[in-house]
Structures are given as C-alpha cells and as structure tokens.
LODRENFI-123868 format. One record per residue (C-alpha): x, y, z; residue in one letter. Coordinates in steps of 0.2 Angstrom, whole numbers, plus 5000, padded with zeros to 4 digits. Example, Ala and Ser with C-alpha at 12.3 -4.5 7.8 and 13.67 -1.06 7.14 Angstrom:
! residues 2
+------+------+------+----+
:    x :    y :    z : aa :
+------+------+------+----+
: 5062 : 4978 : 5039 :  a :
: 5068 : 4995 : 5036 :  s :
+------+------+------+----+
This chain:
! residues 574
+------+------+------+----+
:    x :    y :    z : aa :
+------+------+------+----+
: 5000 : 5000 : 5000 :  m :
: 5005 : 5018 : 4996 :  s :
: 5009 : 5030 : 5009 :  a :
: 4989 : 5033 : 5011 :  t :
: 4985 : 5032 : 5030 :  q :
: 4975 : 5032 : 5044 :  g :
: 4978 : 5048 : 5051 :  n :
: 4990 : 5060 : 5038 :  s :
: 5005 : 5065 : 5050 :  n :
: 5008 : 5047 : 5055 :  k :
: 5017 : 5034 : 5046 :  k :
: 5010 : 5017 : 5046 :  p :
: 5017 : 5005 : 5056 :  r :
: 5026 : 4987 : 5050 :  e :
: 5009 : 4976 : 5054 :  w :
: 4998 : 4989 : 5047 :  q :
: 5006 : 4989 : 5030 :  l :
: 5010 : 4969 : 5031 :  q :
: 4991 : 4968 : 5034 :  a :
: 4986 : 4980 : 5021 :  w :
: 4996 : 4970 : 5010 :  d :
: 4987 : 4955 : 5015 :  q :
: 4972 : 4962 : 5014 :  y :
: 4973 : 4968 : 4994 :  i :
: 4984 : 4949 : 4992 :  r :
: 4967 : 4942 : 4999 :  d :
: 4953 : 4949 : 4987 :  e :
: 4939 : 4941 : 4999 :  k :
: 4924 : 4951 : 5004 :  s :
: 4924 : 4947 : 5020 :  d :
: 4941 : 4950 : 5032 :  w :
: 4943 : 4948 : 5049 :  l :
: 4955 : 4956 : 5058 :  l :
: 4961 : 4953 : 5076 :  c :
: 4975 : 4969 : 5084 :  a :
: 4977 : 4970 : 5103 :  t :
: 4969 : 4984 : 5110 :  p :
: 4981 : 5002 : 5107 :  g :
: 4988 : 4991 : 5091 :  a :
: 4979 : 5005 : 5079 :  g :
: 4968 : 4994 : 5070 :  k :
: 4955 : 5009 : 5069 :  t :
: 4971 : 5021 : 5056 :  t :
: 4973 : 5002 : 5049 :  w :
: 4954 : 5001 : 5045 :  a :
: 4952 : 5021 : 5038 :  l :
: 4966 : 5017 : 5029 :  g :
: 4960 : 5006 : 5019 :  l :
: 4946 : 5012 : 5017 :  a :
: 4954 : 5029 : 5011 :  r :
: 4961 : 5019 : 4996 :  r :
: 4947 : 5006 : 4992 :  l :
: 4938 : 5026 : 4988 :  l :
: 4950 : 5032 : 4979 :  d :
: 4952 : 5017 : 4968 :  n :
: 4934 : 5016 : 4963 :  g :
: 4931 : 4998 : 4973 :  t :
: 4919 : 5004 : 4984 :  v :
: 4909 : 5022 : 4983 :  e :
: 4903 : 5025 : 5001 :  r :
: 4909 : 5018 : 5020 :  v :
: 4899 : 5011 : 5033 :  v :
: 4906 : 5010 : 5052 :  v :
: 4898 : 5002 : 5065 :  v :
: 4903 : 5002 : 5082 :  a :
: 4896 : 4996 : 5099 :  p :
: 4893 : 5011 : 5108 :  t :
: 4892 : 5030 : 5104 :  q :
: 4909 : 5034 : 5113 :  t :
: 4917 : 5024 : 5103 :  i :
: 4906 : 5029 : 5087 :  r :
: 4914 : 5049 : 5091 :  d :
: 4932 : 5044 : 5092 :  q :
: 4926 : 5038 : 5073 :  w :
: 4919 : 5053 : 5066 :  k :
: 4933 : 5066 : 5074 :  n :
: 4946 : 5062 : 5059 :  q :
: 4947 : 5066 : 5043 :  t :
: 4953 : 5052 : 5034 :  v :
: 4937 : 5046 : 5029 :  v :
: 4922 : 5061 : 5030 :  h :
: 4909 : 5052 : 5039 :  l :
: 4891 : 5057 : 5044 :  d :
: 4885 : 5051 : 5059 :  f :
: 4865 : 5052 : 5068 :  v :
: 4862 : 5058 : 5085 :  l :
: 4846 : 5047 : 5087 :  n :
: 4841 : 5032 : 5094 :  e :
: 4836 : 5027 : 5073 :  h :
: 4851 : 5030 : 5063 :  g :
: 4850 : 5033 : 5045 :  g :
: 4859 : 5037 : 5026 :  l :
: 4874 : 5052 : 5026 :  e :
: 4872 : 5066 : 5019 :  n :
: 4880 : 5064 : 5001 :  a :
: 4884 : 5078 : 4995 :  k :
: 4897 : 5082 : 5009 :  d :
: 4901 : 5065 : 5018 :  f :
: 4908 : 5048 : 5013 :  e :
: 4899 : 5037 : 5024 :  g :
: 4893 : 5036 : 5039 :  i :
: 4893 : 5028 : 5057 :  v :
: 4882 : 5019 : 5067 :  l :
: 4881 : 5010 : 5083 :  t :
: 4874 : 4992 : 5080 :  y :
: 4860 : 4996 : 5092 :  a :
: 4856 : 5009 : 5076 :  q :
: 4857 : 4997 : 5062 :  v :
: 4844 : 4985 : 5072 :  a :
: 4831 : 4999 : 5074 :  n :
: 4833 : 5002 : 5053 :  q :
: 4841 : 4988 : 5045 :  p :
: 4830 : 4990 : 5029 :  d :
: 4836 : 5008 : 5028 :  l :
: 4853 : 5005 : 5030 :  q :
: 4848 : 4989 : 5015 :  r :
: 4844 : 5002 : 5004 :  m :
: 4860 : 5012 : 5005 :  g :
: 4869 : 4996 : 5002 :  c :
: 4859 : 4995 : 4985 :  g :
: 4862 : 5012 : 4980 :  r :
: 4880 : 5013 : 4980 :  a :
: 4894 : 5002 : 4979 :  k :
: 4897 : 5000 : 5001 :  t :
: 4910 : 4995 : 5013 :  l :
: 4906 : 4989 : 5029 :  v :
: 4919 : 4991 : 5044 :  i :
: 4913 : 4983 : 5059 :  f :
: 4921 : 4989 : 5076 :  d :
: 4924 : 4975 : 5089 :  e :
: 4913 : 4962 : 5077 :  i :
: 4908 : 4953 : 5091 :  h :
: 4895 : 4964 : 5096 :  h :
: 4885 : 4958 : 5078 :  a :
: 4882 : 4940 : 5089 :  g :
: 4869 : 4941 : 5098 :  f :
: 4854 : 4936 : 5089 :  p :
: 4844 : 4936 : 5106 :  q :
: 4845 : 4954 : 5104 :  q :
: 4843 : 4952 : 5087 :  s :
: 4859 : 4964 : 5083 :  w :
: 4866 : 4949 : 5074 :  g :
: 4854 : 4944 : 5060 :  d :
: 4845 : 4962 : 5058 :  k :
: 4867 : 4970 : 5054 :  a :
: 4867 : 4953 : 5041 :  k :
: 4851 : 4959 : 5035 :  y :
: 4859 : 4975 : 5033 :  a :
: 4874 : 4974 : 5025 :  f :
: 4873 : 4958 : 5015 :  e :
: 4872 : 4967 : 5000 :  g :
: 4887 : 4978 : 5003 :  s :
: 4901 : 4974 : 4992 :  v :
: 4915 : 4974 : 5005 :  r :
: 4916 : 4970 : 5024 :  r :
: 4930 : 4973 : 5036 :  i :
: 4928 : 4965 : 5052 :  e :
: 4938 : 4971 : 5068 :  l :
: 4942 : 4965 : 5085 :  t :
: 4955 : 4966 : 5099 :  g :
: 4944 : 4953 : 5110 :  t :
: 4938 : 4941 : 5100 :  p :
: 4931 : 4929 : 5115 :  w :
: 4914 : 4933 : 5114 :  r :
: 4904 : 4917 : 5106 :  r :
: 4887 : 4919 : 5101 :  p :
: 4873 : 4909 : 5111 :  g :
: 4862 : 4904 : 5096 :  y :
: 4872 : 4904 : 5081 :  g :
: 4888 : 4910 : 5074 :  r :
: 4895 : 4930 : 5073 :  i :
: 4888 : 4935 : 5056 :  s :
: 4901 : 4938 : 5042 :  f :
: 4914 : 4928 : 5049 :  v :
: 4921 : 4910 : 5045 :  s :
: 4924 : 4896 : 5054 :  y :
: 4934 : 4880 : 5053 :  d :
: 4926 : 4865 : 5052 :  e :
: 4926 : 4861 : 5071 :  k :
: 4918 : 4879 : 5076 :  g :
: 4935 : 4888 : 5077 :  k :
: 4936 : 4909 : 5073 :  l :
: 4946 : 4908 : 5058 :  l :
: 4956 : 4927 : 5059 :  v :
: 4964 : 4930 : 5044 :  d :
: 4978 : 4944 : 5052 :  y :
: 4980 : 4943 : 5069 :  a :
: 4992 : 4957 : 5078 :  y :
: 4993 : 4953 : 5095 :  e :
: 5000 : 4958 : 5112 :  y :
: 5018 : 4951 : 5114 :  g :
: 5023 : 4955 : 5097 :  k :
: 5014 : 4973 : 5098 :  a :
: 5026 : 4976 : 5117 :  v :
: 5040 : 4971 : 5108 :  r :
: 5038 : 4983 : 5094 :  d :
: 5035 : 4996 : 5107 :  k :
: 5017 : 4997 : 5101 :  v :
: 5011 : 4993 : 5116 :  c :
: 5015 : 4995 : 5133 :  r :
: 5019 : 4979 : 5145 :  s :
: 5005 : 4976 : 5160 :  v :
: 5014 : 4970 : 5177 :  e :
: 4999 : 4961 : 5188 :  f :
: 4999 : 4962 : 5206 :  r :
: 4987 : 4948 : 5212 :  a :
: 4980 : 4950 : 5234 :  y :
: 4974 : 4940 : 5244 :  d :
: 4961 : 4944 : 5258 :  g :
: 4955 : 4933 : 5274 :  t :
: 4936 : 4934 : 5279 :  v :
: 4926 : 4930 : 5294 :  k :
: 4909 : 4923 : 5294 :  y :
: 4899 : 4922 : 5307 :  v :
: 4884 : 4909 : 5307 :  s :
: 4870 : 4909 : 5313 :  l :
: 4865 : 4891 : 5307 :  e :
: 4855 : 4884 : 5320 :  s :
: 4855 : 4899 : 5330 :  c :
: 4872 : 4894 : 5337 :  v :
: 4882 : 4908 : 5330 :  p :
: 4901 : 4903 : 5328 :  y :
: 4915 : 4913 : 5316 :  t :
: 4922 : 4902 : 5301 :  r :
: 4937 : 4909 : 5292 :  e :
: 4939 : 4910 : 5270 :  y :
: 4952 : 4917 : 5260 :  t :
: 4950 : 4917 : 5240 :  l :
: 4961 : 4900 : 5242 :  e :
: 4944 : 4890 : 5248 :  d :
: 4936 : 4883 : 5234 :  e :
: 4920 : 4882 : 5240 :  d :
: 4916 : 4898 : 5246 :  d :
: 4930 : 4907 : 5234 :  r :
: 4915 : 4918 : 5226 :  t :
: 4906 : 4922 : 5243 :  q :
: 4926 : 4929 : 5248 :  v :
: 4927 : 4938 : 5232 :  l :
: 4909 : 4948 : 5233 :  r :
: 4916 : 4951 : 5253 :  s :
: 4933 : 4957 : 5248 :  l :
: 4924 : 4971 : 5234 :  l :
: 4916 : 4976 : 5247 :  n :
: 4919 : 4996 : 5245 :  p :
: 4915 : 4998 : 5263 :  s :
: 4929 : 4984 : 5269 :  g :
: 4947 : 4986 : 5272 :  e :
: 4953 : 4975 : 5259 :  w :
: 4948 : 4985 : 5243 :  i :
: 4952 : 5002 : 5254 :  k :
: 4970 : 4993 : 5255 :  s :
: 4973 : 4989 : 5238 :  m :
: 4966 : 5006 : 5231 :  i :
: 4976 : 5015 : 5244 :  q :
: 4993 : 5004 : 5238 :  m :
: 4987 : 5008 : 5218 :  a :
: 4986 : 5027 : 5223 :  h :
: 5005 : 5025 : 5229 :  t :
: 5008 : 5017 : 5216 :  e :
: 5002 : 5030 : 5205 :  l :
: 5010 : 5043 : 5214 :  l :
: 5028 : 5034 : 5212 :  d :
: 5027 : 5034 : 5193 :  i :
: 5021 : 5050 : 5193 :  r :
: 5035 : 5057 : 5205 :  a :
: 5049 : 5047 : 5195 :  g :
: 5066 : 5039 : 5202 :  n :
: 5083 : 5037 : 5198 :  e :
: 5081 : 5021 : 5187 :  e :
: 5065 : 5027 : 5176 :  q :
: 5058 : 5045 : 5171 :  g :
: 5044 : 5054 : 5179 :  a :
: 5027 : 5052 : 5169 :  i :
: 5019 : 5066 : 5178 :  p :
: 5002 : 5066 : 5167 :  d :
: 4999 : 5046 : 5173 :  a :
: 4980 : 5041 : 5176 :  k :
: 4974 : 5027 : 5187 :  g :
: 4958 : 5019 : 5183 :  l :
: 4948 : 5006 : 5196 :  v :
: 4936 : 4995 : 5188 :  i :
: 4921 : 4993 : 5197 :  a :
: 4909 : 4979 : 5198 :  d :
: 4891 : 4989 : 5198 :  n :
: 4888 : 5005 : 5198 :  q :
: 4882 : 5010 : 5216 :  t :
: 4901 : 5000 : 5220 :  d :
: 4908 : 5014 : 5205 :  a :
: 4899 : 5028 : 5216 :  r :
: 4907 : 5022 : 5234 :  t :
: 4921 : 5021 : 5227 :  i :
: 4924 : 5036 : 5219 :  g :
: 4919 : 5044 : 5238 :  k :
: 4933 : 5033 : 5246 :  l :
: 4946 : 5041 : 5232 :  l :
: 4941 : 5058 : 5235 :  e :
: 4944 : 5056 : 5256 :  r :
: 4959 : 5045 : 5251 :  m :
: 4965 : 5060 : 5237 :  t :
: 4959 : 5074 : 5241 :  n :
: 4952 : 5076 : 5223 :  e :
: 4937 : 5071 : 5217 :  k :
: 4937 : 5058 : 5203 :  p :
: 4929 : 5056 : 5188 :  a :
: 4913 : 5043 : 5189 :  i :
: 4909 : 5036 : 5171 :  i :
: 4894 : 5027 : 5173 :  i :
: 4885 : 5023 : 5154 :  s :
: 4868 : 5025 : 5160 :  d :
: 4872 : 5042 : 5165 :  e :
: 4869 : 5054 : 5152 :  p :
: 4886 : 5064 : 5157 :  d :
: 4895 : 5048 : 5155 :  a :
: 4905 : 5056 : 5139 :  k :
: 4908 : 5072 : 5144 :  q :
: 4917 : 5064 : 5161 :  a :
: 4927 : 5054 : 5151 :  l :
: 4932 : 5068 : 5138 :  e :
: 4937 : 5079 : 5155 :  a :
: 4946 : 5064 : 5164 :  f :
: 4957 : 5061 : 5147 :  k :
: 4960 : 5080 : 5146 :  s :
: 4961 : 5085 : 5162 :  g :
: 4975 : 5082 : 5176 :  s :
: 4964 : 5071 : 5188 :  g :
: 4971 : 5055 : 5196 :  l :
: 4959 : 5044 : 5195 :  w :
: 4943 : 5039 : 5185 :  a :
: 4930 : 5025 : 5191 :  v :
: 4920 : 5016 : 5180 :  a :
: 4909 : 4998 : 5176 :  v :
: 4917 : 4985 : 5166 :  n :
: 4902 : 4989 : 5154 :  q :
: 4909 : 5006 : 5147 :  v :
: 4927 : 4997 : 5146 :  s :
: 4928 : 4997 : 5128 :  e :
: 4925 : 5015 : 5127 :  g :
: 4938 : 5022 : 5139 :  v :
: 4953 : 5028 : 5127 :  d :
: 4964 : 5037 : 5140 :  v :
: 4983 : 5035 : 5134 :  p :
: 4991 : 5042 : 5152 :  a :
: 4982 : 5027 : 5161 :  l :
: 4996 : 5016 : 5169 :  y :
: 4989 : 5012 : 5185 :  v :
: 4970 : 4998 : 5185 :  g :
: 4963 : 4992 : 5198 :  v :
: 4950 : 4976 : 5194 :  y :
: 4937 : 4978 : 5206 :  a :
: 4925 : 4968 : 5199 :  t :
: 4919 : 4950 : 5200 :  r :
: 4918 : 4946 : 5182 :  k :
: 4932 : 4933 : 5174 :  k :
: 4928 : 4930 : 5155 :  t :
: 4943 : 4931 : 5146 :  p :
: 4934 : 4945 : 5135 :  l :
: 4929 : 4956 : 5149 :  i :
: 4948 : 4953 : 5156 :  f :
: 4954 : 4957 : 5139 :  r :
: 4944 : 4973 : 5137 :  q :
: 4949 : 4979 : 5155 :  i :
: 4967 : 4974 : 5154 :  v :
: 4966 : 4985 : 5135 :  g :
: 4962 : 4999 : 5145 :  r :
: 4982 : 5002 : 5151 :  f :
: 4991 : 4994 : 5135 :  v :
: 4990 : 5010 : 5123 :  r :
: 5009 : 5019 : 5123 :  r :
: 5009 : 5036 : 5116 :  r :
: 5023 : 5045 : 5104 :  v :
: 5035 : 5059 : 5103 :  d :
: 5034 : 5075 : 5090 :  a :
: 5043 : 5061 : 5078 :  k :
: 5031 : 5050 : 5080 :  d :
: 5041 : 5039 : 5088 :  e :
: 5038 : 5028 : 5106 :  p :
: 5041 : 5039 : 5120 :  r :
: 5055 : 5035 : 5130 :  i :
: 5049 : 5036 : 5147 :  e :
: 5034 : 5026 : 5142 :  e :
: 5045 : 5008 : 5141 :  d :
: 5039 : 5010 : 5161 :  r :
: 5028 : 4993 : 5164 :  s :
: 5006 : 4998 : 5169 :  a :
: 5004 : 4990 : 5185 :  v :
: 4988 : 4980 : 5187 :  v :
: 4980 : 4977 : 5204 :  f :
: 4969 : 4964 : 5205 :  m :
: 4961 : 4948 : 5217 :  p :
: 4970 : 4933 : 5218 :  a :
: 4957 : 4921 : 5209 :  v :
: 4965 : 4906 : 5200 :  q :
: 4954 : 4914 : 5184 :  t :
: 4962 : 4930 : 5186 :  l :
: 4979 : 4923 : 5189 :  k :
: 4978 : 4912 : 5173 :  d :
: 4973 : 4924 : 5161 :  l :
: 4984 : 4938 : 5165 :  a :
: 4999 : 4925 : 5163 :  s :
: 4991 : 4917 : 5147 :  d :
: 4989 : 4935 : 5140 :  m :
: 5007 : 4938 : 5142 :  q :
: 5014 : 4920 : 5136 :  n :
: 5002 : 4923 : 5120 :  e :
: 4996 : 4905 : 5124 :  l :
: 4981 : 4909 : 5112 :  r :
: 4991 : 4902 : 5098 :  h :
: 4984 : 4913 : 5082 :  n :
: 4968 : 4912 : 5091 :  l :
: 4962 : 4896 : 5088 :  k :
: 4948 : 4897 : 5101 :  l :
: 4936 : 4884 : 5108 :  e :
: 4918 : 4889 : 5105 :  i :
: 4907 : 4879 : 5114 :  e :
: 4918 : 4882 : 5127 :  e :
: 4920 : 4900 : 5131 :  g :
: 4901 : 4903 : 5129 :  e :
: 4898 : 4888 : 5141 :  r :
: 4910 : 4901 : 5154 :  e :
: 4902 : 4915 : 5148 :  y :
: 4884 : 4912 : 5150 :  q :
: 4887 : 4905 : 5166 :  q :
: 4895 : 4919 : 5173 :  e :
: 4882 : 4930 : 5166 :  r :
: 4870 : 4920 : 5175 :  s :
: 4879 : 4919 : 5194 :  n :
: 4882 : 4939 : 5192 :  l :
: 4864 : 4945 : 5187 :  n :
: 4854 : 4932 : 5198 :  g :
: 4865 : 4923 : 5209 :  e :
: 4860 : 4907 : 5220 :  n :
: 4861 : 4915 : 5238 :  e :
: 4848 : 4913 : 5251 :  d :
: 4833 : 4924 : 5254 :  d :
: 4841 : 4926 : 5273 :  d :
: 4860 : 4922 : 5275 :  p :
: 4865 : 4911 : 5286 :  i :
: 4883 : 4917 : 5287 :  e :
: 4886 : 4937 : 5288 :  l :
: 4902 : 4946 : 5285 :  p :
: 4910 : 4952 : 5302 :  t :
: 4928 : 4954 : 5298 :  d :
: 4939 : 4959 : 5282 :  i :
: 4955 : 4958 : 5280 :  s :
: 4967 : 4972 : 5272 :  p :
: 4973 : 4967 : 5254 :  a :
: 4990 : 4953 : 5255 :  e :
: 5001 : 4951 : 5242 :  l :
: 5001 : 4935 : 5236 :  d :
: 5009 : 4934 : 5218 :  s :
: 5016 : 4947 : 5204 :  i :
: 5016 : 4941 : 5188 :  i :
: 5025 : 4949 : 5174 :  t :
: 5033 : 4946 : 5157 :  s :
: 5021 : 4927 : 5158 :  g :
: 5031 : 4922 : 5174 :  t :
: 5021 : 4923 : 5192 :  v :
: 5030 : 4926 : 5206 :  y :
: 5027 : 4922 : 5222 :  s :
: 5025 : 4935 : 5239 :  s :
: 5038 : 4927 : 5245 :  a :
: 5048 : 4925 : 5231 :  e :
: 5046 : 4944 : 5230 :  y :
: 5050 : 4947 : 5247 :  t :
: 5067 : 4939 : 5246 :  e :
: 5072 : 4947 : 5232 :  a :
: 5070 : 4963 : 5240 :  q :
: 5078 : 4957 : 5254 :  n :
: 5093 : 4953 : 5243 :  v :
: 5091 : 4971 : 5235 :  a :
: 5091 : 4980 : 5250 :  k :
: 5108 : 4968 : 5256 :  q :
: 5118 : 4971 : 5242 :  v :
: 5111 : 4990 : 5237 :  g :
: 5101 : 4985 : 5223 :  i :
: 5087 : 4999 : 5219 :  p :
: 5070 : 4989 : 5225 :  l :
: 5064 : 4993 : 5207 :  t :
: 5074 : 4978 : 5202 :  y :
: 5065 : 4968 : 5211 :  a :
: 5056 : 4959 : 5199 :  i :
: 5073 : 4956 : 5189 :  n :
: 5082 : 4947 : 5201 :  l :
: 5068 : 4936 : 5208 :  a :
: 5069 : 4929 : 5190 :  a :
: 5087 : 4928 : 5193 :  a :
: 5089 : 4917 : 5209 :  m :
: 5075 : 4907 : 5202 :  r :
: 5084 : 4904 : 5184 :  l :
: 5100 : 4901 : 5196 :  k :
: 5093 : 4890 : 5210 :  g :
: 5099 : 4903 : 5223 :  l :
: 5088 : 4909 : 5240 :  a :
: 5094 : 4925 : 5246 :  a :
: 5098 : 4928 : 5261 :  s :
: 5099 : 4909 : 5269 :  s :
: 5111 : 4899 : 5251 :  s :
: 5097 : 4887 : 5255 :  s :
: 5087 : 4883 : 5238 :  s :
: 5074 : 4895 : 5232 :  l :
: 5059 : 4885 : 5227 :  p :
: 5058 : 4888 : 5208 :  s :
: 5048 : 4870 : 5208 :  e :
: 5031 : 4866 : 5213 :  p :
: 5036 : 4852 : 5224 :  e :
: 5049 : 4860 : 5233 :  a :
: 5046 : 4855 : 5252 :  r :
: 5049 : 4871 : 5262 :  e :
: 5034 : 4878 : 5252 :  m :
: 5016 : 4878 : 5260 :  p :
: 5006 : 4865 : 5254 :  r :
: 4992 : 4874 : 5244 :  h :
: 5005 : 4884 : 5235 :  k :
: 5013 : 4869 : 5230 :  v :
: 4996 : 4863 : 5224 :  r :
: 4993 : 4880 : 5216 :  d :
: 5010 : 4881 : 5205 :  a :
: 5004 : 4861 : 5198 :  l :
: 4987 : 4866 : 5193 :  l :
: 4994 : 4882 : 5186 :  q :
: 5009 : 4874 : 5177 :  r :
: 4998 : 4858 : 5170 :  i :
: 4986 : 4870 : 5164 :  n :
: 4995 : 4880 : 5152 :  q :
: 5005 : 4862 : 5147 :  l :
: 4986 : 4855 : 5142 :  a :
: 4981 : 4872 : 5133 :  k :
: 4997 : 4870 : 5123 :  s :
: 4998 : 4849 : 5120 :  k :
: 4978 : 4849 : 5115 :  a :
: 4980 : 4868 : 5100 :  l :
: 4996 : 4857 : 5095 :  t :
: 4983 : 4841 : 5094 :  l :
: 4971 : 4851 : 5086 :  g :
: 4959 : 4842 : 5101 :  v :
: 4947 : 4855 : 5109 :  p :
: 4952 : 4860 : 5126 :  f :
: 4937 : 4853 : 5135 :  k :
: 4939 : 4835 : 5127 :  d :
: 4956 : 4835 : 5131 :  f :
: 4954 : 4838 : 5150 :  n :
: 4941 : 4826 : 5147 :  r :
: 4953 : 4811 : 5142 :  d :
: 4964 : 4818 : 5159 :  l :
: 4952 : 4816 : 5169 :  a :
: 4947 : 4798 : 5165 :  k :
: 4968 : 4795 : 5163 :  r :
: 4972 : 4800 : 5183 :  f :
: 4954 : 4796 : 5190 :  g :
: 4944 : 4815 : 5191 :  g :
: 4945 : 4834 : 5189 :  a :
: 4964 : 4841 : 5193 :  r :
: 4957 : 4853 : 5206 :  r :
: 4950 : 4836 : 5217 :  a :
: 4966 : 4826 : 5214 :  l :
: 4984 : 4826 : 5227 :  s :
: 4996 : 4832 : 5225 :  i :
: 5006 : 4818 : 5222 :  e :
: 4992 : 4811 : 5207 :  k :
: 4994 : 4829 : 5200 :  l :
: 5015 : 4827 : 5199 :  k :
: 5009 : 4812 : 5191 :  e :
: 4998 : 4822 : 5178 :  q :
: 5010 : 4834 : 5174 :  l :
: 5025 : 4823 : 5170 :  l :
: 5014 : 4815 : 5158 :  y :
: 5010 : 4830 : 5150 :  l :
: 5031 : 4835 : 5151 :  e :
: 5031 : 4819 : 5143 :  q :
: 5019 : 4818 : 5128 :  l :
: 5026 : 4816 : 5112 :  q :
: 5016 : 4828 : 5099 :  v :
: 5021 : 4831 : 5080 :  d :
: 5024 : 4850 : 5080 :  e :
+------+------+------+----+
C-alpha cells in the first residue's frame, strides 16, 4: 500500500503495512483483523477505506461501532468523512458532504431496511468495530446486521477481544473451520505489540485476603474464616473482599494510589510521567459511586465517575482524558470506550472474569504514546500496573495473555460460551439464600499473593526475598522482579543460601502453593498440547480426568505430579 494512511501526519506501523498488503492479496469480501487494543486497528481500517474509495472499489463507507463513545472516535477524524445521526434510529449520510456514515449496532438494529437500501444505492464498504457485538441473535443485533449489510461489496471485521461466542448461532460475516473455530485473516497480538514498542507492557499484582463470617445456622452463632484459596466459598469471599466498605478494597486502592504517585514522580532508574492516571473498574454502579467517595477522601480530589447509563458519562470521560485528574472509576460495561493513553495504574475491582472482559479491561492500560517524531516516548518503556484479586482464573488469564497461549487465536467456541453464559447467570442472579446464614464480620486488608510479569508468576515470598537481597547489596528495589527471576533461574536463596523454591514440589513451600503451582503449570501445558493436537481443550481435559481419576482440582498433589510428568513426556508432532 502507498503512503495512504489512517492519519495524515503519522507514518504506518510495520504490522499495518503487512496487513494492508495481505488484504489486497486476499481479495475477499469478508476479512477479519484481530489487533490487540492500542495497536492502531482504527487507523489501519481508515487507511484501507481511503484507498478503496480512491481506486473506485467502493463508493461509500459505513462504520458500525458498539457504543456512542467509540462511534464519536470514528467520526472525529478526517481521513474518511463520516456523517452520523444522534438519535437512536440511525440513518443515511448526506452524500453531498460525506463519504459515509458511522452508526452503533443498536441504530442498525432499529432501521435495518434503511441500511439495506443504502447498500443497494452505492457500492458500500462496511467496517464492523468489535465484531463480537454482532453475535447476539437473541437481541437481534446479529441477524439485523446481516440483513442490513449482506448487499455490501466489502466488509471488514475488527476485534481486539475475540472471546465472546454467540449463544444461538455464529457471529455474522466471520468464518469458522470445520471444528467451529474462529478464522482470523490477520492477527497482531499483545506480545508482539509490546516487543515492537507499539503497546505498553503490563505487570499484574494479585492480592488475597481473609474474611471472617458469623454463621447463624441452628441459631448457634460461630465464626468461620475463608480466603480466596478456599475453593468452595471463593465466590462468596470475592464478593465480600470487593465490598467498598471493607478494608480489603480500601487497602488495595491505597497501594494503587501510592504506585500512581511514584510513577508520576519517577526515580533514578525510571523517568517521571507527571500526567499518569489511574482507573478503577468497579463491579456495579453503586460500588463505583462508593469507591469514588473513597478515592475523594484518600486523595483530596474528586475522581471522574464514568457510568454508561448516565447522560454525562461521555463528558466525564473527555474531561478526565484531557484534564490533570488522578483517578477515574468506571463499571466494566464501558471499558471498551475508555481510551485514555495516560492510564498507568488499574484496580480490577469486579467479579467478572471471562477472557473477553479481562482483556477489554487490561486493554485500557496498554496504549503507548509517541513523541513529536511519531516515535515511542522513551519514558513510556515503564510497565503499567494492574492490581487484582488473587483468583486463580484471573492469574491464569494474566499469564496466558503475556505468554500468548492463544496461539493465533484458535479458540474453543462451546467452552467459552458456556463460561460466558454461566458467569452472566451467576452475576445477574446469584444463588443466594433470601436469609443468609453467614454474615461477614471482619475483612482483612489486601495481602500480596503473587506478581505476574512477562508471563511468569512470582510468589509473594519470592518477591519479598528478592527485595531483601536488593537492600543487602544496594540494588534499587525497582529491580526486585528482575532479581527474583535471576534467583529462580540460578536456584539461589536470597539471604540463607538454601534453595529458592523454583519447582512446585519444593518441600519448604506451603502445600497450597505447591498445589497452585502444579495446577497452573498443568493448565498451561494442557492448553498447549491440546492446541498442537487439534483437540478441543474440553475434550483433552476430559481424557486427562479419565486417565488420572478425576478433575484436576480434586486430585492429590502426588496425582498432580504424575499428571504433570505425563504432559511433559507426551510427544506431539509440531
């Protein structure tokens, strides 16, 4: 492709050039691009649309966006002049002044006949932003979008989070293989984007906590104590820990605020980023407002509250983005629309943990900024930091994201849909007794469980030990993670010359840590082996359960060791 670009004063990135070239070679009416959030897929799509308009392949462009906020981002550019309609019904562009129109999926669903007519009048290119939003036939969006645009000559599907699976069919206009796996025409993943300095790296800090409950069963009150490691009661514990009135979430937000101030101030090793900002993703609107008041007391500054259902949400987001404020609080539903490149610190204060939602939220923190010469800003080599609950599912997602275990996005449709539907059911109507027999009475502050960086999980003990060594030998504490990595690699202890536990079965490790390390390693290996074999992950897990006498969580440590050895020795033709 020529110098035609998505933004006239920015040179294309290498991946954008490659994707443009591949699109031209493929000559397909439907083409799916998956690019990690912050990589520049909007710029890529606009550049391609400009070329297709200029060479006469198409005569108009329609962009379909998931939210009004994202719709406004598309219209506020000058590469392709797009009209838009404010009301809920959508419409057609004024062809005298515009080259197309940008709509939301809801607007398309309200007037599909009008959009169908527009495609019949002129050769139309349709760009679907976050195409998974067209996967809701039960809400009619998918069927209406297909009806409206099946007469267009070209369709480009964009996604940065291709995890959502339709419950009653397949996403309109995208392709699947014979096993029901999503086929991507070009993928630009998070790991490569970080290596190319297109996106910022993210460090995850996972925190556990303790909740004491008073049981009222049989009218005899007694106290029980749980943490996030107690599998049977994990959902209850997480709900209690995330309660904005408890000490756990308060202490986590305080640690996140301290981290944000440190990033703004800088140090001898890392430069200051004085405009760095923080974002809390709350579980619901009530929690968001309560956390907002907590932050205001903590920082003496009123944070931005971004709630999609409120009329001033867009103005609040824009004010936060352009202003000097430290913090914003949002509910996860608006995470796709939160585009603030200065975000460096996040607090994951929601119970939702599907891959789609996790990646959308983390995607808010990966966008890098450039200098006047369109080069990545040197000071932004610093990682963003996301504070989160030490739920094993979230830790696995963090590790998987950094390790790129998605392997070209070969995803399991049925397994993911079950997970999504189950979680939606659990969160919208949880199975709670009308009269609970256990009431939380004491919630501990957040306790560091592990740090996840570059795809590696370091326990709090390893990190603390590395900090101790750093102090003893005069190494800056900011290098503690690098030191922990080196110590694990060498098998050295920090201060006692004994072996640092680098293997799950190390005797000095608490048994629950041994079990968790074994489960994590087995899960990673199982995903990799299943993918290479071309076997659905759920089927591969079922076979493992039969072979070893039960699901992994129910196995003893010795059985887990046997399963790990089996997977390590399993020969797979690459």
